[in-house]
N, C-alpha and C positions, 0 to 999 in steps of 0.2 A: 044587066046589072047583077043578077043572080049567078050567070054564067061566069063573070069576071071574078066574084068572090069564090066561087069553087075552084078556079084555076090557082088563085093566090093561096088558098088553103092547101091544095095539093102540093105546090111548090115548097111552102114552109114544112110540110110533113116529110117530103124527100130530104130537105136540108137537115131536119132533126135526125132522121134515120141515118144520114152520112156522118154526122157528128158523133152520134152513138157508136156507129161502126168503127169510126177512127179512134175513139177513146177506148175501145175494147180491142184494138189490134193486137195480137200476140207478138212476142219478140221474134226476131229472125237471127239465126246463127249460121255462120258458114266458116269453113276451115280451108286453108290453102297451104301446100308444102312447096318450099323452095326447089327441092329436088326430089324426085321419087325414086332415083337410083343413086345408090352411094356404095363405095367399097367398105369392107368391113372395118369397123373402127373409125370411119370417118363420121362427120356430123352434118346435120341439115336442120332447118328451122320450120315449124309449123305456125302459121299466122291465123288467129281465131279472131273473128269479128262478131259483135252482138249488137243488134239495132233493137231499142225498146223505148217505151214511153217513159217520160222523165219521172212521173209519179207512180210508175208501175213497180210493184215489189218484184225483185229480181234476184235469183240465186245462181251463181256460176261456180260449179265444182272446179277447183284448181288442183291439177295433178302435180305432185313434186317427186315422184319416185320412178314409176314405170308406167308406160302406156299399156303395155301387155307383155307377156313373157317374151323375152329376147330383145325388146326395145326399152332403152333406158332414158329418162329424162335428165339432162345434165344441168339445166337451168330454166328457171320460169321468170319472165319479165313482169314488171308492174303493169297494172291495168291502166291503160290510157283512155280517158274519156273525152269526146268530141260532141258538141251541141249541133245537131243536124237541123235545128228549127222545127216549127210545127210541134213543139213539146216533144221532139224525139231526140234521143242520144244514142251515140255509138261507142261501144266499149271494144278496145283492142288489146290483146296481149299475145305473147309468143312463147313457144316451147322450143328449147334446143335439145334435140334427141340424137342418139347413136345406137348402134348395135354391134355386137361381137360375134354374131352367129349368122352365117349367110343363109338367107331364105327369102320368101316373098311373104310380107306381112300385110294383112288386111287390118288396118288400125280401127279401133272401135270409134264411133262417132262422138264428137263433143256435144254436150247438152247445156241447156239454160232452163231454169225453172221459174215459172211466173205464177204464183198462186197454185191452182190445181192443174196448170198447163205446163207440159214439158215439151220443149222443142229440141230437135237434133240436127246436127250438121251432117253433111254427106260423108260417107266413109272414104278413107284415104288408103292407098296401097303404097307400101315401101318395099323396094327391092334391094336386098343387100347381097353383094356379090364379093368374091374373093379374087385375088390376082391369079391369073393363069400362069402356072409354072412350066417352063420349057424344058421337058424331060428328054427331048430328042437331041437338040444341038448342044445342050449344056450337060457336062459330066458331073456327077455327084460322087463323093467319096465318103467312106466311113469316117466317124470321128476318131481322131487320133488319141492315143493314150496320153495321159498327163506326163509332161516332161519336167524332171526336177531341174530347177534353176541352178546355175553354177554359183558357188559360194562367193560372195562378195562381201568384203569386210565393211564397206561403206552401209551396207544394209543393216548392219547390227550396230553402227555407231551410236544411234540414239539409245539403245538398250544399254551399251557399255557405259556411256556417259551418264545415264540415269543411275546405273549401279554405283559408279564412282562418286557421284554427287551424293547419293543415298549414304554410302559409307562414310564419306567425308562429314555429312551432317550429324551422323550418329557419333562420330569420333569427337566432333566439335561439342556436342551435347554432353558427352561423357567427360570431356576435358573441363568444361565449365562447372559441372557438378563436382568434380574432384577438387578443383581449385576453391570452390565455395566451402566444401567440407573441411579442407585444410586451412580455411581462411587466408587465402593467398590472393594477391591481385590476378585478374584475368590475364593481363599482359606479362608473360614470364620474363620478359626483358626489362620490366619495371624494377628499379632498385628499391628495396624496402627502405623506407626512411627510418634512419637510425634515431632512437630517442635522444634528446639533448642531454648531455652530462656537463654540469657546470665546471669550470676550470679547476675549482678547488678540489672537487671530487676525483677528477682525473689525476690530479697531482698526489692526492692521498693514496689512490690505488697504486700509482707507480711507486710511491715510497714504500708501501706495503710489500711490493715485490722485492725492492732493494733490502728491506729488513729481512725477509725470509731467506734470501740468497746468502747474506753475511759474507760478502767477498773478501772483506779484510781478514776473516779468520783462515782463509786458504791462501794468503799471501798477495791477493789482488787489491792492495790498498788503493792504488792509483785509479783502478776502474771503479771502486766503490765510490770514491769521492767525485769522480767524474760523473757517475750516474746521478748522484744527489744534486750536483750543481746544474746538470742539464735539465733535470725535472724542474728546479726552481726557475731556471732561465725561461723555459716554455710557459711556466705559470705566470712569471712577470710579464711576458709578452702579451698573454691573453688577458691577464687581469688589469694591468696598467697601460697596456698598449705602448710598451717600451721595447724596442728591438734588441732585447737582452742577449739573443743568440749571437749577435754580431758585435757585442761590446766587451770590453774588458771588465774585470772585478771592480776596478776603480771607478769606471764610467757608470756601472750599474749602481754602485753605492751613491755616487753623486746625484744620479737621477732620480733615485728612490726618495732622497730627502725632500723632493718637491711635493711629495704625497703625504698629507697629515695622517691618513689612516695606517701609514706604515711607519710612524715615528716610534711606537712601542716596540716594534719588531725589527728596527734597524740593527741593533747590536747583534741580535741572533743571526741575521743574514750576513753581517760582517765577519762573524766567527766562521761561518760555513765557508764563505768565498776565500777568505785569507788562508785558512787552514788548506783548502783544496789547491790553491796556488802554490804553497809550500811543498805540498805532496807532489804535484805535477812538475814543478820547475826547479825546486831545491832538493828533490828526492828525499823529503822529510818522511820519517817513519813515525807517525803519531802513536800515543799510548792508546790501549784499548778504550779508556774512558773518553778520550778525544773523539775517537770514531763514533761511539755511542751518542756523544753529545752533538756532533754535527747532524746526525739523523734526527735526534730529538728536537733541535733547534729548527730543522726543516719542517717538521710537523707543526711546530708553534707558529712559524712564519705564515704558513698557509692558512691555519685556522684562525689567526689573528687579523689576517687581511682579506678574507673571503667577503664577498658582497652580501650586504644585509638581506636584500631581496632573495637571494639563493638560500640564505640561512632560513628565511621564513617559509620558502617553498619546501625545503627539506624537512623542516619540523611539521608542516601541514601533512607531508607525504607519511611521516613517521606516525602521526597521530591517526591518520587513515588506515595504515596497516595494523595499528594496535587495536583499533575498534573492530576490524574485521576478524 
């Protein structure tokens, strides 16, 4: 009985020792390289694996620049964790490396730190070689001097077009500024809208010109009376919408009777038209007073028959000019 108890106690002690040893197992790290021989400028990968306890504190230094002088790290992968069971995990990560100097490199070992313990992987060797150049069967020549290319207008077309467009833009801006300063429309072909002049004002201006010329004083009596009647005919056409330019004097007088606003000026118009007909068709030579009377009656007819709205606008314009 005592011997059996001793055996069971020894068995439990061994099991406890194995559990303690398992829980205190340090991490294990190893590194493997895809290819230990590469050409200069080519790339290869290093795969690092770390096995450790789950609850074991662990530090893994990650390199992101160079492994050593002459060996560069191009990329570092994320750490991939795998559960191995028995409270163990495996960590995997990779380095993409290259070298631009041909040599045999002994890479430093990778390490993992767990508390006060630091474990290292085995060292790796990387052989970087260059391409062999065949200097026997291949001929090499000196670098030729720079050859000046032939002149091609097409090579300068973008520059020429850019200069033309630039000058055109400058000219356009100068033109716009000039038109703005001169207060002119930007389109030079746009006709400036002439201010509206009422029919009676145009008739008065034309009669003023006849008055200044005084054609009857230099023997042009027929032209004098023709000018007066032509002015009145145009005025009647615009003012009363009567085609007076195509009508005889009698037809004009008959038509003008239909407008009440012309009643007071009917006799003055009749005097002008009848006297003008005598001069043109009967070769009548009127007296100086008759010539002056025709011009005066023309002024009266226009002033007495002008539209009231135009009179009001004219007075308002006059008041405005007087106030300024």
